[in-house]
N, C-alpha and C positions, 0 to 999 in steps of 0.2 A: 504493498500499499503507499500511497505516496509519503514524504516525510512533511508535508505541509496539507493536512486535512481541508483547513478553511479553503485553501487557493485550489484544491481540488475539487470541492463544494463549490464554488461558482463558474469551474470550469464545466462542472456537468451539467449541472445548470442552465447555462445558457445555451448548450449545447443541445439538451431535451428539448430546451423552447424552440431552438430553431430549427431541430430536426423535424418537428412534428408542427409548428405552427407557421413559421413560412414555407416550407413546404408546401401546407396546403392553402398559404395564400397563394405561391406563386401556383397553384395547379389552377386556384380559381381567377389566375388572368390570362393562363394560356387557353381555358376555357372559352373564356369573356370574349376575345379577340379573334377567335376562333369560328368560322362561319358555322351557323345555327347552333352555337355554343356546344360545338361538340367537338374536342380537339380530338380523339382516336381515329375519326373519321379524318381529320383534316392530316392527319400525318400519314395516314393509309391516301391519302391522294398527293400524296408528297414524297411516294419513294425515290422519283428520281433523283429527286433535289437532296434527298440522304444519303442515297449512294455517292454521290459528288462530292458531301460533307465528310464519308468514308476516305474518298481515297483523297482530299486535300489532310486528311489528317485530324480531321475539327472533332469529330467524333471517334473514340477508341472503341476494343475489339467489344468489352462490356455495353457500354450504348447501344452498337447497331444490332447487338442481339435482341437490345429489347422495342428498338424502334421500327429497323427493316423487316417489317411482319406485315401480313394483311391482316391477324390481330394483335394491334398494340393496348397495350395496358397503362392508359395514364399512371394509375394509381402505385403501377412500379417505379415511376419514373422518378429519380432525385431531383432535387433544388436543382443543383449544378445543372442538369443536363435539360431541365425545364426551360433554363434561362438560355442554353446554348441554343435551345429548338426556337425560341421565341427571338432571339437577336435575327436568325439564319434564315426563317420560314417566312415570317409574317413580311406583309410587304408596306411598303410607307405609311401608306391609306390604311392598314391595319391599326398596325401599332406604329405610330411616328416616333424615330429614333429622338435620342439627348439630342440638347441643341448642339453639342460640340461632337456629335455621334457616337456609335458605338463603339469605337478604337479608343477612344479618349477619355478620362475618370471625367465626372458631371460638373458641370458647374457647383458650386454652393445652393445657388438661387435658381436651379433648375429640380422643379420640383412634380415633373413629368413622371409616368408609371415605369416607363422607360428607365429614366437618372436611377430611379428607385430601384430597379433590378440588377443597375450594374451595383449600385452599395450594398445591397442583398450577396452580391456573388463576392465583396470584397472581406466583408463579414465572412462569409465561410472560407475564405484565404488567412483572415486570423484564425481562424480557429484551428485549422491544421494546422497552421504554424505553431501552434502549442501542444500540438495532437503527443510530441515525444513525449513533455513532460505532464502532459495533462491536468496544467495549472494554469490558473489566471489570478493576476494581482485583483483586489477587492477595485481598485480605479479604472481598470481597464473592464471589465466585468460592469460596474455600472454604466461608463459610457458608451460601449457595445449592446448592454440592454437598452437602455435609452434611446438608443439610434433605431433599434430595431424596433421599438414600440412605435418610435414616431412616425417612421415607414409605414410599418403594415396598416396603421388607424389612417394613416393618408391616402394608402390603395384600395381601404375598405370603402372609404370614402364616398370612391370615384366608381369602385365596379358594384360597389353593394350598399346603397345608402342606407343608412338606417340601423346596419346591423355593428356599427362603431363601440355600442357600450357594451353589446355582450364579447366583442372582440377582446376589447379593452379587459374586462373580466376574467375571461380566459387567461392572457398574458399576465395578469394578475394571483390569476391561482399557479400557475408555475412557476412565479418567484417566492409561493410560501411554502408549496408544497413539501413535503417529506423526501428526502431523497432513498430510493430506494437501489440495495446494493444489484441489483438487476439492470439499473440505468444504463449504467456503462456497457455490459456487455450488449443491452439491448442495440445501439448505432454505433457498436465497438467496428463491426468488419465492412459499416459505410466509410468512416471514419480511415480505416487503414487503406480501404480502394483508395479513396482522396490520398491519403501522408503517403503512400507508393506512389502515385502519381506527380504528387510534386518532389519527390526526393529521387524519381527517377533525371526531371527535369535537373534539381540540383548538382545532380551528379556530372551532368551533360555541362551545364555553366560551370562548376568548377574544374572541369576539362578545361575546356575553352580558358578559364584562370589560369591555369596552369602552365597553360602553353604559349600563355603570352608570353614571349622574349624579342626583344630585338630596338633596331631604334628606334620604333614609333612609340616606344613605352617610355622610351627614357631620358628622349629627347622631344623637346617642343613642335620643333618644324622639321619638312623634310628640308633635306640640302641636293641642292640638283649636282652640285661637285661631287657629292659622297656619293651620289647615286653612278654619276658618270665613272667613276672611280671604282667601284665596285662592280659595274658591268664589262669593265677593261680587265680587270682582275681575273673575273669569273670566267669571261668566254675568251679575251684574249690569251690570257695566260693556260687557260686549261687547252685553245686549240694548239697553240708553241707547243707546249708540253707533249702534248698526242703526238703530233705532226712529228716532234722532235723522234719518239720511241719509233715511227711508222720509218723514219729515215733511215734509221741506224739496222734492223730489222723486218724482215717483212712479218705479216699479220702471222702465217704458219708459223714460223718457226719464234714469235714471241713467247710461245710454251715450254717449247726446249731452253730458251734462255731463261726464263723462272725458272725452271729445276734445274739447272746449271747452279746459280746462285742461290738455294734456296735457303743453304745454311747464311750465309750471310745477311740475305733480306729480311729471315725471321728474327734474324740477333735484330738488326736497324729499324725494323717496322714493327713495334711492339702491340697494333691497336688490331684487337680479333676481327672485325668486319672487314678490315682490309686487309687480313692473313686468307682469311674464307676468301676475299673476291680474288689472292693471288694463288691461296690452293686449296681449293673448295672439298670439301668431304666428300664429295663421292668418287665412288671406284676409280672411273675413267676422267682424268682431268681434259682429254682433250674433248670431251664430248663437250665440255663448258665453253662457250663464247668471251672473249676478253675484249667487250666493250668500254673502249678506250673514252668515248666521249661521254661516260656518266661515270666515272672514277674522280675522285676529289683529287683536287692540286695537291695536296701534302702526299697521295698516293703516289702519284704520276713522280713528283720528284725525287723520290724515297724511289724507284725503280731505277729511273733515268742514272740517281746518283752512284746507286751500289749493284745496278745488274751491268750498266755499259760505261766503255772509256767515255772522256769529256775533257777537253781543256780547259785549264784554268781557267780565262775567261766564261767559255760555258758553265762551267760547275758553280763558277760566282755569282751567276744570272740566275741559274736555278735555284741555288739557297738563297737569294732576295726572292724568290715570285714565292720560294716557302714559306718565308718569314712575312711577306704579305697578304699570303692565304692567312698564317696564325695571326698576325694583329692585326686583320681587320674590323674588330671591334674597336680596338685604341685608337684608328685612325679616322672615327666618326667625331670623336672629341677632339682632334686636331683640324678635322677639316670646323671647325666654329671660329678658328682665324684662317683668311685664306694666306697671311703670308708666310705660315708657318706650312700650311698644308700643301702649297705648292712645291716643296721638295719632295712630299711623298708621292704627288703623282707623276712629278717629271724623274723620278727612279725610277717608277713602277714602267712608264714609255720604253724610258733608257735600256732597261732590262729587257721588254720585252724586244727591245730592236736590236740587242745585242744574240738573242737565242732566236729571232728568226734569219741572221746570217747563214744559219746551216739547214735554208727549208730552200726548195727549192722555187721557181720564181711566182706557180700559180699561190702558194701556199705564202709565199711573201704577201702578193697582191690580195690575197685575204685579210694578212694581220694586218695589211693598211688600212685597207677597208674599217677595219674594227678599230684602229687607230684616228682613223679621223671623225667617226661615229662618237668616240669618248670625247669631242670636242663640244659637239652640239649640245644642246638642252635637251635634256633625258625625255624621253615619250614616257607617257602617264600608261603605260600597254600592260603591265602588273610584270614584266620581268625582273623589275627590280626585289619587290615582293618574292620571285619565283628562287632568284639568287641568292637572297638572306637568310632563307628557308635550308638550302641549300649550306650554304656555310655551316648555320646554325646544325643543320641535323647532323654533319661530318664532322664538329666540332673538336674533337677526341678531348688532350689534355690544354687545350686553348682558351684563351676569355673570350668569354662572353659578356654582352652588354652589361648582365645583370653583376658581372665582376667587375666593370667599367666603373660603374655607376657605386657600387658600394667601397671603391678605393676612392671613388673620386669626394664621396659622403666623408668617407674619413679623415682625408685632405682638409675638406673643407672645416669640421670640427677641430682638427688640431691648427688650424692656422685663427681660426675665431678664438680659441681659447688662449691662443698666445699672445691677441691683442687685448684679450681682457685680462691677463696677468699683469701685462703692461701700461691696463690702462687706457688703450689707444681706441680710439673711434673712428666710425668711418667720414671721409670730410663730406661726403653725400650718399642719398637713398641708396639703399642695395634690395634689391626684388628678387624674395623667393617664390618661386612659381612651385607651386604644386598641381601636376597634371594629374586627373582619373577620368581614368578609361573605362566605359562602362560596357560588363558581356551579357548577355542572354541566349536564353534557345531558341528563343523566336525575335529576325532581325525585325520586324515592322514595330514590336513591344519595344523591343529595345530601344530603340529611338524615340519612341515618344517617351520612357522614361528616363530617359536623358534629356529632354527638351522640359519634362516638370524639375528635375534636378534643379537643369540655369534657370527656370523660373524661381526657383525656391531659393537658388543663392541670390538671386535679386533681390527679393524682398528684403530677405533675410541683410541685404547692406542696404536698402532703401532706396533698389533701383528702380520701382516701381512700385503704382497706387495699386496693384492688384492685391487682397488681401484676403484670406479667410480658407481656400483650398488647401487641402494637401497638408493639413497642421501636424499630422505624426512626423511627418517630413522635415518639417517648418521645426519640430520643437527639436528633432535630432540633430541639424544642420547648426542650430542656434548655440549648440554644446559645443561645437567647433569652434563656431567664433564668439565663446565667449572664452573659449584658453587662448584665442589667437588674441583677441586684445587687451585681454591679463597683458600682453609684453607692451612695449612703448611703440606701437605704430602707426607708422605716418598713413599710410593709405592701406583699402583693401579692393580691387576688381576682381570682377570675375568675368570670363572669356569662353565661350562656348565652343570650344576645339577641343574635344572631348567636354572635361569641363577642368579650365584651368584659372587656378585662384590666384592672384597676382598679391603679393603681400610684400609693401616699402618699408623698410626701418632703417636709420644710423646706425644702431648699436651692436656689437657683436653679442650681446650676452642674451638681447632677444633672437637675434637670427637662431644662435646656436640653439636658446630653448624650445624654437617652433622647430626647427629640424628633428631633436629629441622628441617632441609632443608627434609629428608627424612620423616618428619610427616606432611609439608608444602601443602597448596594448590596446590602455582606453582608446587612442583615434580609429584602431583597427574596429575595435567594437563597435563604436558608434558608425563608424562609416557599416557596416556590417548591420546596425540596426535599419540606416538609412536605405538601404536594401531593401532589405525587407518590406520598410514601408512603401516603398516605390512599387514593388513587387505585388503586395496587396490591392493596388488602387489599379496595377496594370492586369492584372490577372496572371503571371509569369513569374519566373523567378529571376534575378538580375542580381549580377554582383560586380565590385567597384577593384580597378587594381590602383594603386596611388602610389604616383613616386615624385620627389623634389626634381625638377629636372634637371638634366646636366648642365644645362646653358644658363641657366641660374645660379649653379654653383662653381661655373666656372666664369662667371660675372664677380662673382665675389673672389674668387682668387687671382683674378687677373684685373689689374688696374686699367689696362687699356681701356677695356668694354666703357668703364663708365666715361672716361676722358672724352671719348668719341661719342658720346652718348648727349653730353652736354656741354655743347662749346661755347664760350664766352669770351669775351676780351675783344682786340682789335687784329684785321686783318689788314695789313698792306701788299698790295699783289703786287709782283715785280718779273716784268716781262725781260727775258735774257736771248741773245743774240745768237751765242754759240757756246757749246761746253767748257769752251777756256772760261768766258764770262762767268758763267754758272759756277764755276770752281772758284774762281775769285770772292764772291761773294758765301760762299760756302765757307770760306777760309776766312774771312769776314766776321761771318755769324759765331765761329769757333774761337773768336780769341782773345785775349787777355782785355785791349782795349775795347771793344762790345761788352764782355761781362760788365767791365768798372762804368762804362753809360748806362747800362739798363739798370746798375745798384744806384747809381744817381739820381736817376728821374723815379727809384721808389721811394728814395730819400724824401727829396721833394713833396711828392705826391701824398708822403706820411703825414710829411709838415704842416702841407697846407689843407688836409683833409682832416686832422688831428686824431689821424687812425694809424694805426703800422698798417703799410701798404707791401706787399711781397713782387715783384714782378717778375713772371716765367714767361719765359722765349721758345719757340720752337717753330722750327720750317715745316710747311705740307708740301709735300711733291706728289700728292694723290693724282692731280691731273697727269704726270706722267707715266702712272702705271696704265691707264691706255695706249701711250702710245707702243712702249716697251712689249704690253702683251700681245698686241696685236703682230710687233715684226716677228717678237721669238715663237707666235703659233707659226708663222709663214714659214718662219725659218726650220723650225718641228717639219715639218710637214715636207721640205725639201729634203731634208736630212735624212726623212724616214723612206725616202723614193730612193736612196740614191745606196747602194747596198755597199757600195765600198769605200762608206767612210768610217774614220777612226773611230775606235771610241769615244776619244776625248772630246770632237766635234758633237758627237751627239749628244752627250751631256750636255756641253754647253747650251745648246741649241735652247733649250728647255730653263736651265736654270738661273744664269750667272748675269742674266739682264734684268732680274725682277727689281721693283724698285719698291722702298717704304711707302707705307702712306703717311703715318707721322712719327714725330716724336725723334729730331736728328741733336736736340741740344741734351748736353748733359743733364740731369735732373728730372725730365721728364718720364711719366711711367711706363710712356712706349720705348722706352729705350732697352726695355729687358722682355720684351714682347716677341723675338724676333730671333733665330739662330743664327741667322747671317752676321756677317761684318758689313752693314747697311754701306758703312762710307770706305769702306775700299769698292766695293762692288762700285758705287757712283764713280769713283776715282780713277778705276780701270777702264770704263768706255772711251775716252780719249786713246786710250792705251792700243786697245781692242781694234779700235779704224786703224789707227797708225803700224799693229801689228800685222795686219789683215794685208794694208798696201804693200808690206815689206815683204811679205810671203812669198820667197821664190815657186813658181808653176815647176817645178821641176820635174814632178811627172803628171802625165797627160790625162790620168784617170779622177788625179783631182781637183783638174782646171777649172771645169763648171760650178763646181761646189763653191769649190776659192770665190771666182767672181758674183756666184749669188752671193755668199757670204759680205763681199766685200758692198756690195749692192745694197742687202739690209741693213750695215750699221751707217753705210753713209745715209740711207734714207732716217736711220732716227737721229743723227747728226742734224739735217735738215729739219727733222721735225720739232727742235728744240727750239727751235725761233717762231713755233707755231705757239708757243705754250707759255704760261707764266707759274709760278709759284710762288706761295705768299710767306713772306713774314709776319709770325702770328704773336699777340702779346696778350696774357694773361692777368688781371689784376687778379690777389687772392689781398680779402679783407680779414685782418685778424681779432 
């Protein structure tokens, strides 16, 4: 028996009244709207429609056995089935739908019979939700009982006027009657049937939740550059590796080659699934087809390195492809910073270019097409999702997005704790983003649930005048907001990208407390309660996956993001006519004389304003990036189509001309954002042009390439006259 007899009694009393009186009332409604007030005849005449509902999965097997027959018995139909039949069999002329439709929870002001049928179905879901413990708190019992009584009397007034007093007396008797031990057994079989149906859907949703992994779960937005990178890695990397294996042996000889090197491959390749592909347990290995097109990149690289002879350059390229595949999740974080990400993309292109030298002309041509495709905006054709699922499914011991997210959370918490220890605050608001993804067994109802959640968050944040609907959901959301608002928060906003909650604060201690709250059992319990409440309204099972976005963590860890978001101060555009003139200005801005002058200006401003003022300066080279990006892309295309290029020239074409966006003066936060020596790259531009001018055309096979490279760098040099860079001053008042 229950460890809380009082709450068990509340549950059984509600179940008893609901299963008896509510079912009787809904049965009266069904007969009332049926032609000639005969529900059984109406069901008998709609057998074709009922078979459609069976095919669509709207009716389960037990329900079909009751209604798909020439002799339906309406007294055998439970309240859930009767409501389903009312929704799907009656025309809008017979039973007008709720004002928001059958597929949306009804408005509070909608007191139509159709809306009340949806409310009764929602209460059934509440009862089923408590079946596992068979208990109901007093406050919830009283609330649900009052709701049911109001609904039943309202329905009775419309379909059987004058019978309300009798019905009210009947309801009161159920509230006072002595509970008999047999009551639980009387309705237990139906409750178990409903509960098993819900449990099945719950398991399905839990499986969806368990399988959520990847870019969209932990990052706020899609990244075009990362999608192109992944496509190049999977499509280009696999093709070039497969082609390399085929170039070293015929398909029929591969089996023999693998068998010859079985000992070393078993030693080096430890993944059991990969070994099963290479050495199937079937007695006749030769009967098993070796399909390289479905092999994972890590398996292809292992076979190439340990079963075939490769020169040093090719070994390095193969190893680089393995590492790119191994670190694919980490690169997603790197893609947040385009200046850092360019190295990863150019290294991948360079690696594929090196590997393709060993292929025939047709295969090289195909690789070039893939490389060209990687420069264009990624198509939303589902290929990215396919590639990501493939990388995840064959992840081996590699880091997943979940691992990267945990690592970023750890680093952020450590950084915040250090700031707290040293009494350091942020100079401006930081935004922590909580992304909540809704999953469900029914896609349409899942979207409705997500819309409800967004509406409730807006109400909770006072962004809308609409009040009163979805009170149970509202109460749970308010619990989360109460915890958030207990911190020193500057602003909270919500976006419907899934559900994206954005919380702004400049205090490290509050940011740390929020992160820990979002990881706590209390938060996840509240989130689970929200899902239950929304599910009751939508007659479905939903669950939510919540994570602090990596972008927002990255923004806390990386000062550069804050500086680029809020630009202030004075900008002084300066047009240059040559690289030499640009370098002279560059030297001036780096000089001690210039630094002394800015300090003197700051001192005068402080005296004039009677407030301490600091003057920070930096140069904005952003406009140059477009010039160099276009030219280096063209240079990359030329290098990829020339099979005789050296490795150095191949690498130069993609990486060495990338320009900084901002932050070249010492002291600016962006100084630490890039792994390149930006000043050195800038000073190298003129020397590259001069070097190409002086390059002797000793080898005929390089002459066209050298000529093209000269043209590219000359073009860059000429375009410097058409662009200006800015000298920027930022005033900071203390």
